[in-house]
N, C-alpha and C positions, 0 to 999 in steps of 0.2 A: 706143361713145361713152361717156365718163365722165358719169354723170347722178346727179341727186338730186331728191327732192320737197321743196318748201319753200313757205312762205307768204310772198308778197311783202309788204313793209311799205308803207303809204301814204307818198307823198312827204313829207307834212307831218311824219310821225314820223321818217323817215330824216334830214330836215333838222335836227331837234332833237337827235338822238343822235349825228350825225356829229362834232360838236365834242368829245364825250366820248371818242370813239375817238382823235381827234387829240391830246387831252390825254395819253393813254396813250403815244403816240409821242413826245411831248415829255419824258416821264418815263423812257423806256427807248430806248436807241440800237438795241437789237436787237428791236424790235417790228415785226410785220407787221400793220398796221391794215387792217381791212376797209373798202374804199372805200364812200362813201355809196350809190352805185347798187347795190352788192352786198349791202347789209344785208337780212337776211331771217331767218325762223325755219325752220331745217332740220327737216324731218319724217323723212326717211329717205334715207340715202346708199345708192345702188344699185351704184356701181362702173361697170365697162364693160358696157353693155347695149345692146340694140337698141331704141330708143325706140318704134318702131311695135309691137313685141311687148309692151312694158310697157303702152302705152296701150290695147291691145286688151283688157286685163284690166279696164279701167275703163268699158267701154261700159255705159251706163245707171246709172252711179254717181251717187248723189244725196248732197247735203250740206246739212243744215239750217244756215243761217247762225248764227253765234254771235259774241260779242264777246270781245276780248282786250285786256288792259291790261298794258303793260310797266312794270316798276319793279325797283329793287334791282340793284346791281352785284355780281356774284359771280365766282368763278374755278374752273377745274378745274386740278389736283385740289383746291386750296383757296387761300385768300388769302395764306397764309404762303409758299407756293411756287407762284405762279400760272404756268401755261403757256398757258391760254386765259382771256381776260377776257370776260365775257358780261353781258348784260342779261337778267334773269329775267322770268318771266310771273307777275304777281300775280293775275290774273283770267282765266279761260278755259283754264287749264292742263289741267284734267281733260278738256275737249273736245279739246284738241290731242293728249293721250295717247290718247283714244278714236280720233281720226283716224289717229294713228300705228299703233294696233293694227289698224284696218281695212285700211290699206295693207299692213302686214306680212302679215296673213292672206290677203288677196286675191292677193298675189304669192308666197305659200307660202314666206316668208322666216322665218328664225329670229328670235325676239323678243330684243331687247337692252334694256338699261337705257336709258330715254329721259327726258331732262330738258329740257323745252321752254325755249329761250333764243335770243337773238340774239348771235352771236359778234361782239365788237367788235375784238379783236386776239389775235394769237398771239405769245407771247413766247419768245425764245431765251435770255434772261437775266433776272435779278431786275429788278423795277420799283422805281424810287426812291420814288415816292409812288403809292399805289393810289387811284384816284378813288373817292370815297365818295358823291358826290351826282350826281343827274341832273336835268334839267329836268322839270317836271311834264308827263306825257304823257297825252293823252286816249285813252280806249278806242277801238278801231276794230273794224269788222266783218270777219269772215272768212267769205266766201261761196264761196271757191274755193281751190284750191292749185295749184301749178304744177310741171310737170316741167321742170327746168333741165338744160342741158348745162354742163359745167365744163371749160374748157380751161386748163391750167396754163401760165403764162408766167413769165419771170424777174421781171416787175414785179407778179406776183400773178395769181390766177385771173380768168378772164373767164367770166361766166355769161350764158347765152342762154336765153330763154324758148322752150321747144319747144311746150308746150301747157298750157292751164289746164283743170282738172277741178273741177266740171262746166264744160263749155264755154259 
């Protein structure tokens, strides 16, 4: 099953940032905008795995809650040639990196460059106008992360919550 670990966003945050993603769609005919219900912070993509085997590694896993604040729009590889438009983490980034490192270590995975963000859209061509502003977003608490399954469909991925850690 195609899976990843992520931090679900509170509904109030998703509701505020969804219009920013839709603005990207209006500025690029070839944008795949992440739907409001799918907005999250990806911690670690796992690929095709057996969820029960992955979850068994997290028995007794503890997580001290911390706060995250989203702000600033950016792009990969950069704003001049954007392929992925994202919302960055202005506060709590170091805790997300620490969580990424714990997951990577526990699963004996190779560490990769990790930049905490919320993907808003994927672009197949240039964007006419890059969004520069976002609504003011309140910090939110991260007290768990989730193992999601990801099913690819012609209209975009469908994510399903398999389990949250700690439960």
